[in-house]
N, C-alpha and C positions, 0 to 999 in steps of 0.2 A: 539532974545527969546534967553534970557536968563536958564537954568536949575534949578529947585527951591532942589529941593536935589540928591541925589545917586541915580540909576535906580536900583533896587535890583534882582539882576540872574542870578539864581543858574545853574553849569556847570556839568553836571556828561557825565559818559562812561559806555562801555563795560558790559554792562549786560549780558551777551552768555545764556539767558534762554534758558533751555532743556539740563543743562551742570549735567552730573546722573553721577561723580566719585563719589568714600567712596558714596554712600547715597542705604534707600532701600525703597521695595516699602511703600508709606503711607496708610491706609486701609480705613482712609476716604477720602479720595480726588482720590485716583487708581496713584496719581505719584509719580513720586523719591523723597524723599524726600531732596532730594538734589535741585534741581527744587524748590523746596519750600522753599529752604532758599535763592537764587536767585531773585523771588517773591516778598519776604518781604522785603528785602532790595532797590527795590523799589516802594513799598509802601513805609514804611521809609521817602524814597526821597519825595514822594509827599507830604507826612504827613509834610515834612518841609516846602516846597515848601509852602504850603499852609496857615499855623499860623503864615509863618514871611511874612506872603505876599509880595512872588515875583511876581518882572513885569512882568518876564518871564523865562522859563526853556529853558537850550540846551541842547539835549542829543547829544552826538557827535557819534555817533554811534554803532554797531553792537548789537540791542535788543536781539540777536539770536542766540545760536550755529548753526547753519545750515543757507543754504539759504534759506531753503522752510519745516517753520519749522511746526508742525501736531497746528491744530484748537487750541487745549488747553492754548499751550503755547499764543498763538495769544490772545487767547482773556484773558486771563490776566495779557498778556501786556495791550490790550488795554482796558481794565477798569479801570488802573493809570493814562492810558491819557487822557481819559474820566472824569474822576475825573477836572482834571485839566479843563480841555477847561469847564467843567460847573462850573466853578470859575472864567473863566476870564482871567485864566494868558496863555498867548502866550506863543506856547512849539516848540521849534526847533525844527527835526528830524532828523539827519543829516543820509543819508547811509552809513557804514560801508560793511566793505567788504563782513565779513556774508549776511547784505543785499542784499547785493548788484547782479542778476539772474547772471549764464556767460553768458548770450546770452543782451547787451542792452535795445531790441526792449524792452524785456520782466518785469513783474510786478516787482518791489521792494517788501519788506513786509510792508515797511511804507506807498507803494502807494494807499491802500487804505487809509487810513487820506482824502489824496486830492482829489482821486473819489468823496468823501463822501461829501466831502469844507468843514470837521468836522471844526464847529469856533474853531478861536483864533491857533488851529495848522497848521506849516506852515513844507512839507515838502525838506527839500533839497537834492534831487538829480541832479542840476547842479552846475557850479559856477555864485554865483547869490549876489546884495546886497539886502538886504531885507531890508524895513523903519517901524517899527515896530513904532505908537505912544501908550504909557503910561502915566496911573495915574500921572506919575515923570516926563514924557517929553519922546524925540524921544529920541529911539536906530537906531542903524542902526549893521545888523549882517550876515554876509557874508558867504554865506554858497560855500562850497566845501568839496564833496565827496569823497569818495573813487577813485583815479586815475582806469578808467579801459583802456589797451590797445587794447581792442578792436575798442571801437571808433577810433582809427589809422585807422586800418585795412579797411577804411571803405576807404579811398582812394587809390588811384593805388600807389601814392612817396611810399608806407609805403610796399608795398607787399617785400616780398621779403628777409627784415632786419630779422640781427640774430635777439634776445632775449637781447640782451649785447645794438645790437642800439637802440632797440622799448623801453629801459628803459630810456638814454639816450631823446629821442625824449621826451619821456614823460614828463621825468622832464621839457626839456626846454621848450611844453608847457605847464607848470601847469607855470611855474615859473612867464611864460606868462599873465595867469588867472590872476596870483594873482598881479603882477602890475597895470593889467585892473581895478580887484576890488578896487585897494588901487588908481586909478585913480578916480576913481567914488564914494567919500566916502567925503561926506557936512564935513568940516570942524567946520561946528557948533556942529556937536555935537558927543560923546561920541559915535566911533565902535570897533564892535568884531567881527574877527575873528574866525569857528571854523573850522576844518579840521578835514582826517581822512586818516592819511597817519603818514610814519614816518619822526620824522627831523630830520636833521643828529649829531650827540654827543646826543642823545638821551638811554636812558639805559633800553636794556629790560628788560620785566618780562616773564614771563610763554606764552605769547599769540603767540609765534612762536610754540606753544605744539599745537595748537589750528586752526592755522589759514590757513583759504580759497585766495587761488590766491600767487602770486609772487610780493614781496614789492616794492616798488617805499621808493628811499632814497628823502628829498625835502634839500636843504641847509635852515640852519637857516639863512641866510642874504635875500631868499626868504619873510621872514615873517615881518621879526624884521623892519621892514615901520612905518615911521611915521604918513601916515594914522592910525594903529591901537592901541586901549587901553587895547586890551584883546586880548591873542589867548587862544581859546578856543579846546584840541586837546582831538582826541580818537583815538583808536586800540591800546597805547602800556599800558599791566596791570600797573607797577611800578609808583606811582606817583611824581610827579618829574617839579620841573621850568628848562626847557633849554635854557632858555634863567635869570637867576638866576644874583639876585640887577641891570637888565638893563631894560627900556623902552622899550617896555612893556613886561609882560610879557607873555613866552610860555608855556603852560601850559597844562601837559598830567592830568588830575584830576585822572586816577587810573580806573582798575576792584572796584568791587565792593561788589564783594566776590571772595575769592581767588579760583584757580582752580586743583591748585594742590600742592607737598610742596615745590617747589621751591618760592613758597609767601609767606610760613611761617612766612617772619616778617618783610613781607609786610605789612604798615599798611591801612585799604582801607574805602572810605567814597567820598565824593564829596568838589562841589568851588562853597563858598557867593562871589558874585561881587559886591561890588557897582559901579556902571558904573559913571562918567563923563569923561567930556571930558580933557584931556592929564593930570589929578591925578584922575585913577582909581586902587582902593584897592580891595584885596580880601584874603581870608583867605581857610586854607582850616581844614573842619570840617570831624573828623573822629568819622567810623561808628564801635560802643561798643559793637553792635551787630553780627557783624561777626562770622561767621562762625572757632574757632581757629584749627588751624593746628599745632600738638608735636611733636617735636621729640624725640626718649627721646635714648642715645647712651649707654650701661654698659658697662665695662669693668672686666670682672670674669676670668680676667686668674691668679690672687693673691686670688682666693676664696677655690681651690686645688677639693675640692666631696662635695662642694655646690654651683655652680653656678646660679643657680635659686635668692637666698641671697641676689647676687648682683644687679643682676635684679630688685626684690622687692627695695631695698634702690633707687635705681636709679628714680625706679615711683613714690614714696614717692613724692619723690624731688618737681616732676612737678604738672602742673594747670589738673587734665588731664576731667575735666567734661564738658560735652558734646563737647570734641570736639574729631577729627582725627586725629590718635596715633599708630605711627610703632615706630617699637623694632631692636634699631641694638645692638648685644649684641659679642660680642666676648670675645673667647671662645678659650683654647687650647683643643688638638684634645681628650687628653681623659672624659675634661668633655663634650662634644655631647651629650654624650647618659646620661649626668645624669642632665639634665635642663631641668625641670618641664612645661611645654608649658602650662598645664591646671592651674597650677598655676597660671602663667603672665594672666593668660587670665581673670585670678579670680580678679585678681588687677586690670586690668582695669575696669572693669564691669561697671565702671561712664561717662567711655567714650563714644563717642556718631558713631564713626566708629573706627574698628581696623583693618590699613590698611597696617600690614604685620610684621613681628613678627621675623626679618634674622637674620642669625648666621654671623660671622665672625670667621672662625675655621681657629686657628693657624700651620698648617701641620705641626708634628716632621719630624726634617732631621738627618740624621747620625752625623753629626758632632757637633748637640747638647750638649753632653756631656763636648766635650770641652779640647780630651785628645789624644793627639799627637802618647802616644804610649802605647795603651791598656794591653798588655802585659808585662809590668813591675807592673800592678795593679795586688793585689790576689782580687780573686772572689770577697770578703768582700766591697774593697774599690770602685769593679767594680758596686755593686751593689749600694751603696751610692752614686755614682755620678748621676745612673740612678734616679736615688728617687729625687734625691735635681734638676737636670732633666725639669724635669714631674711638675717641683711646689709642691711637695707634703709637705703637712704641716712637719712642722719636729717633732713636738708630734709624728705622725703618721708613719714619717721615723723611730725614734729611734727604736719604736712598732714591726716596722715589719724586721727589721737590730736584734733585736735582738731574735725572733725568726727564725731569715736566720739564726744567729752561731750557737746559737743550732742545728742547720739543719746541720749546714759544719762541728758541732764536733761530732755530730754522726756518721756522717757519715768516719769521718780519725780515729774514736774510734770506730769501733767496737763491740759488747758485746762479752764476751770468745775468 
């Protein structure tokens, strides 16, 4: 059977609905506004899949922030998955570490879709190769969920092992499973592997700040097998192709929203795949509606008695509208009391959220004046050196020195 045209697949991951960093309560919904950001990105993903007539959507794991999300968050996720189901778009829901219960016997946050037998939804809770019939032909998708060490502890031979030994065994077991899945692939049809774990050589984002469970690292060579036309990864928040320039691409789509300032400059989005056996093409689609994070660094040490002016100038150079903003100000010790925080907050009024205004104060040191033998200088010379060491503006220094000399002259030549 010859494939008439490429099979259209959308690959995304790591929604983490429930993240509430840098947000306030929305009065209409009662939800944290940052939660609504994440839900909005999910809706945009589904809109794109439907409008571009995707055959398959692969969600590579981590729907929620926690393993036991509240019902409101679950409903928000389910609404969007049901939209895909009603459109006849097959959706593969891989179980990530944030979706996986601590005990293997318990239900994951994805299991409800399988329990209710929701049409066109496949829950990837085990290592399995799925053959999917689409309007454009057959595609094979292998699911490899987050590797749980508890599965090893069911067997006597693994009990008593150290964590490091269990890690090694987990990597070996998962490597064997990857080989098995590759061996089941029918070479006539395109095959996609989707997994939720760390691949050696990947560059981390901020996922370690929110990670649940101990990480398992799998060798890149275990994924770069002839069986696969594309490897759709989740878990690491930074978008990247770990096997860049080679076939198959091993791609982390990245998270849909920024978790914190560690992801400030990372593009966020999803991957659009056109799958054909031996000739699969893909591209990264950035989402422009993602909440911007902006760090502003202002050096006020050269602004004398007006350190706030330096901060206001720096704010004016940045686009802060609807952004999460933090400000770092470098100050001299005597400037700290002169910083007008209220004026800075007013200049940030168009920001979505002010994450903080921090101060890096350069404390004075006795050696600052740089005089080896101060006793050799006159009081006037010492005073001038002191004022200059404080970065006092030249005109202000001259004015103070004139006043000081008048006082010194009056003291040296008292009347009568």
